[in-house]
C-alpha positions as CSV (number, residue, x, y, z in Angstrom):
1,X,24.2,6.3,-12.0
2,X,21.8,3.5,-12.8
3,X,19.6,5.9,-14.8
4,X,22.6,6.6,-17.0
5,X,23.3,2.9,-17.5
6,X,19.8,2.0,-18.8
7,X,20.3,3.2,-22.4
8,X,23.6,1.2,-22.6
9,X,21.9,-1.9,-21.2
10,X,19.1,-1.6,-23.7
11,X,21.6,-1.1,-26.6
12,X,22.8,-4.6,-25.9
13,X,19.4,-6.0,-26.5
14,X,18.6,-6.4,-22.8
15,X,15.2,-5.2,-21.7
16,X,15.0,-2.9,-18.7
17,X,11.8,-2.9,-16.6
18,X,11.4,-0.3,-13.9
19,X,8.7,-0.9,-11.3
20,X,7.1,2.0,-9.4
21,X,4.7,1.8,-6.4
22,X,4.4,5.5,-5.3
23,X,4.3,8.9,-6.9
24,X,7.6,10.2,-5.6
25,X,7.0,13.6,-7.2
26,X,4.1,14.2,-4.8
27,X,5.6,13.3,-1.4
28,X,4.3,15.8,1.1
29,X,7.0,18.1,2.6
30,X,6.0,16.9,6.1
31,X,7.3,13.4,5.2
32,X,11.0,13.0,5.8
33,X,11.3,11.2,2.4
34,X,10.5,14.5,0.7
35,X,14.0,15.9,1.6
36,X,15.7,12.6,1.1
37,X,14.5,12.4,-2.5
38,X,14.3,16.1,-3.4
39,X,16.8,16.9,-6.2
40,X,18.2,19.8,-4.1
41,X,18.5,18.2,-0.7
42,X,18.6,14.4,-1.2
43,X,21.4,12.1,-2.3
44,X,22.1,12.8,-6.0
45,X,21.7,9.1,-6.9
46,X,18.3,8.8,-5.1
47,X,16.0,11.6,-6.2
48,X,12.5,11.5,-7.8
49,X,14.0,13.2,-10.8
50,X,16.3,10.2,-11.4
51,X,13.5,7.8,-10.8
52,X,11.3,9.6,-13.4
53,X,14.2,9.7,-15.9
54,X,14.8,6.0,-15.4
55,X,11.2,5.3,-16.3
56,X,11.5,7.4,-19.4
57,X,14.6,5.4,-20.4
58,X,13.2,2.0,-19.6
59,X,11.9,-0.6,-22.1
60,X,8.8,-1.0,-19.9
61,X,7.4,0.6,-16.7
62,X,5.3,-1.5,-14.4
63,X,3.1,0.3,-11.8
64,X,0.6,-0.7,-9.2
65,X,-2.2,1.8,-10.0
66,X,-3.5,3.6,-13.1
67,X,-2.6,7.0,-11.7
68,X,1.0,6.0,-11.6
69,X,0.9,5.0,-15.2
70,X,0.1,8.6,-16.1
71,X,3.1,9.8,-14.1
72,X,5.8,7.3,-15.1
73,X,4.8,6.0,-18.5
74,X,3.8,9.0,-20.6
75,X,5.6,7.3,-23.5
76,X,3.0,4.5,-23.6
77,X,5.4,1.7,-22.5
78,X,3.7,0.9,-19.3
79,X,1.4,-1.6,-17.7
80,X,-0.6,-1.7,-14.5
81,X,0.2,-4.7,-12.3
82,X,-1.9,-4.3,-9.1
83,X,-0.4,-5.3,-5.8
84,X,-1.2,-8.8,-4.6
85,X,-0.5,-10.8,-1.4
86,X,1.2,-14.2,-0.7
87,X,-1.4,-17.0,-0.6
88,X,0.1,-18.1,2.8
89,X,-1.6,-15.1,4.4
90,X,-4.9,-16.8,3.9
91,X,-3.9,-19.7,6.2
92,X,-2.7,-17.6,9.1
93,X,-5.4,-17.9,11.9
94,X,-7.1,-14.7,13.0
95,X,-8.8,-14.7,16.3
96,X,-11.9,-12.5,16.3
97,X,-11.8,-9.5,18.7
98,X,-13.0,-5.9,19.0
99,X,-9.5,-4.6,19.4
100,X,-8.9,-1.5,17.2
101,X,-5.5,-1.1,15.5
102,X,-3.7,0.9,12.8
103,X,-0.8,-0.9,11.0
104,X,1.5,2.0,10.2
105,X,4.1,4.5,11.3
106,X,3.4,8.2,11.9
107,X,7.0,8.9,10.7
108,X,6.1,7.8,7.1
109,X,2.4,8.7,7.3
110,X,2.5,12.2,9.0
111,X,-0.9,13.4,7.7
112,X,-3.0,10.2,7.6
113,X,-4.2,9.8,11.2
114,X,-5.8,13.2,11.1
115,X,-8.5,11.6,8.9
116,X,-9.7,9.6,11.9
117,X,-10.0,12.8,14.1
118,X,-11.1,12.1,17.7
119,X,-13.0,8.9,16.7
120,X,-10.5,6.4,18.3
121,X,-10.0,8.5,21.4
122,X,-13.7,8.7,21.9
123,X,-14.1,4.9,21.5
124,X,-11.3,4.2,23.9
125,X,-13.0,6.4,26.5
126,X,-16.1,4.4,25.9
127,X,-14.3,1.2,26.8
128,X,-12.8,-0.1,23.5
129,X,-9.2,-1.3,23.3
130,X,-6.4,-0.3,20.9
131,X,-3.3,-2.1,19.8
132,X,-1.3,-0.7,16.9
133,X,1.2,-2.5,14.6
134,X,4.2,-0.3,14.2
135,X,6.2,2.3,16.3
136,X,4.4,4.1,19.1
137,X,6.0,7.5,18.4
138,X,3.4,10.1,17.4
139,X,0.3,7.8,17.9
140,X,-0.9,9.5,21.1
141,X,-0.8,12.9,19.4
142,X,-2.0,11.7,16.0
143,X,-5.1,10.0,17.5
144,X,-5.6,12.5,20.3
145,X,-5.4,9.8,23.0
146,X,-5.2,10.3,26.7
147,X,-2.2,8.0,27.1
148,X,0.4,6.2,25.0
149,X,-1.3,3.2,23.3
150,X,-0.2,-0.4,23.2
151,X,1.8,-1.2,20.1
152,X,3.9,-3.9,18.6
153,X,6.8,-1.5,18.0
154,X,8.9,-1.9,14.8
155,X,8.2,-5.3,13.2
156,X,10.3,-7.5,10.9
157,X,8.7,-8.2,7.5
158,X,8.5,-12.0,8.4
159,X,6.5,-11.2,11.6
160,X,4.3,-8.5,10.0
161,X,1.3,-10.7,9.0
162,X,1.2,-12.4,12.4
163,X,1.2,-9.0,14.2
164,X,-1.6,-7.9,12.0
165,X,-3.8,-10.8,13.2
166,X,-3.6,-9.3,16.7
167,X,-5.9,-6.5,15.4
168,X,-9.7,-7.2,15.5
169,X,-10.7,-4.1,13.6
170,X,-8.1,-2.5,11.2
171,X,-7.8,1.1,10.3
172,X,-6.6,2.3,6.9
173,X,-6.8,6.1,6.9
174,X,-5.3,8.1,4.0
175,X,-5.3,11.9,3.7
176,X,-6.8,13.4,0.6
177,X,-3.5,14.3,-1.0
178,X,-2.1,14.0,-4.6
179,X,0.4,11.5,-3.3
180,X,-2.3,9.3,-1.7
181,X,-4.4,9.5,-4.9
182,X,-1.9,7.2,-6.5
183,X,-1.6,4.8,-3.5
184,X,-2.5,1.1,-4.2
185,X,-5.0,-1.0,-2.4
186,X,-2.3,-3.0,-0.6
187,X,-3.2,-2.1,3.0
188,X,-6.9,-3.2,2.8
189,X,-5.8,-6.2,0.8
190,X,-3.3,-7.3,3.5
191,X,-5.9,-6.9,6.2
192,X,-8.5,-8.8,4.1
193,X,-6.1,-11.6,3.5
194,X,-5.5,-12.1,7.2
195,X,-9.2,-12.0,8.0
196,X,-9.1,-8.6,9.7
197,X,-12.3,-6.5,9.2
198,X,-11.4,-2.9,8.3
199,X,-12.5,0.7,7.9
200,X,-10.7,2.8,5.3
201,X,-10.7,6.3,3.7
202,X,-12.5,6.5,0.4
203,X,-9.4,7.0,-1.7
204,X,-9.4,5.8,-5.3
205,X,-7.9,2.4,-5.0
206,X,-9.3,1.7,-1.5
207,X,-12.8,2.4,-2.9
208,X,-12.0,0.3,-6.0
209,X,-11.2,-2.7,-3.8
210,X,-14.2,-2.1,-1.6
211,X,-16.6,-1.9,-4.5
212,X,-15.1,-4.8,-6.5
213,X,-15.4,-7.3,-3.6
214,X,-18.1,-5.8,-1.4
215,X,-15.7,-5.9,1.5
216,X,-14.7,-3.3,4.2
217,X,-16.3,-0.2,5.4
218,X,-15.5,3.4,4.2
219,X,-15.3,6.5,6.3
220,X,-14.9,10.0,4.8
221,X,-15.1,12.2,8.0
222,X,-14.2,11.8,11.6
223,X,-17.8,11.2,12.6
224,X,-18.0,8.4,9.9
225,X,-14.9,6.8,11.4
226,X,-16.5,6.8,14.8
227,X,-19.7,5.3,13.5
228,X,-18.1,2.6,11.3
229,X,-15.5,1.5,13.8
230,X,-18.1,1.4,16.6
231,X,-20.3,-0.7,14.3
232,X,-17.6,-3.3,13.9
233,X,-16.3,-3.3,17.5
234,X,-19.8,-3.8,18.7
235,X,-21.0,-6.5,16.3
236,X,-19.3,-9.8,16.4
237,X,-21.5,-11.3,13.6
238,X,-20.6,-8.4,11.3
239,X,-16.9,-8.9,12.1
240,X,-17.1,-12.6,11.3
241,X,-18.9,-11.8,8.1
242,X,-16.4,-9.1,7.0
243,X,-13.5,-11.4,7.9
244,X,-14.8,-14.2,5.6
245,X,-15.6,-11.7,2.8
246,X,-12.1,-10.3,3.1
247,X,-10.4,-13.7,2.9
248,X,-12.5,-14.4,-0.2
249,X,-11.5,-11.1,-1.8
250,X,-7.8,-11.8,-1.1
251,X,-8.0,-15.3,-2.5
252,X,-8.7,-13.7,-5.8
253,X,-5.7,-11.5,-5.5
254,X,-2.8,-13.6,-4.5
255,X,0.7,-13.4,-6.0
256,X,0.6,-17.0,-7.0
257,X,-2.6,-16.6,-8.9
258,X,-1.3,-13.6,-10.8
259,X,2.4,-14.3,-11.2
260,X,1.8,-14.9,-14.9
261,X,1.0,-11.2,-15.3
262,X,4.5,-10.3,-14.4
263,X,6.0,-13.0,-16.6
264,X,3.8,-11.8,-19.5
265,X,4.9,-8.2,-19.0
266,X,8.6,-9.1,-18.8
267,X,8.4,-11.4,-21.8
268,X,6.7,-8.7,-23.8
269,X,9.4,-6.2,-22.8
270,X,12.2,-8.6,-23.7
271,X,10.7,-9.3,-27.1
272,X,10.1,-5.6,-27.8
273,X,13.7,-4.7,-26.9
274,X,15.2,-7.4,-29.1
275,X,13.1,-6.3,-32.0
276,X,14.1,-2.7,-31.5
277,X,17.8,-3.4,-31.4
278,X,17.9,-6.4,-33.7
279,X,19.8,-8.3,-30.9
280,X,19.2,-12.0,-30.3
281,X,20.0,-13.0,-26.7
282,X,22.0,-16.2,-26.2
283,X,20.7,-18.6,-23.5
284,X,23.2,-19.3,-20.8
């Protein structure tokens, strides 16, 4: 197992950095990943227990949110490196429209659409249009729609940003769960980078991004979702304003602008490991 190899690698003076982006210990049982990663039902090499032990054994743990630091770096050897986006996203054109869309899969987000309640269904009955980015399975039931909605289907990672630009108003709902309390701001950041105005649940990191950059709209209850999405779909000037604000926020959060943070963390881990073991690595 990799988790067992980490101490041997470190003993050679080689730093081991483990990166975590989700709190695997808090996956909801309704998510198929729960059983895939549970120590009793999942593959013995891929459980959250092994992931946690790997972090305890590592020289350094990098995480995307402060909440994850508490979970995976109780030893104090951790650093928060927030998620960023490629700068090329900023140059992908986004045609303005009132089309509503959720970029996601019900399969891996079984509880999140319930946050929206009947808001989207009500707006579609009032004449709005919906187009999702992701599989269609479960959307009709999750959103309470009268018919199966238009969706892109499964999307390759290379095509993902281009599919996102077909949305005029993006939805980023997250249920109020312990798992989602540690989720990063990546979804609103991706939408912002592509110029897509968005409405999101007021979870910790979504709210942090919203407040730091004065971008996006937040909705805590189904009636709030209805009002905020209706506001964006019915106001072209507001959409254009939010699109520009989103691009500006994303420009300050690109991978290229922050790559040095990863290099700094890895360099510090390498130095700490060599000092701890008294090993001097030879350049190849």
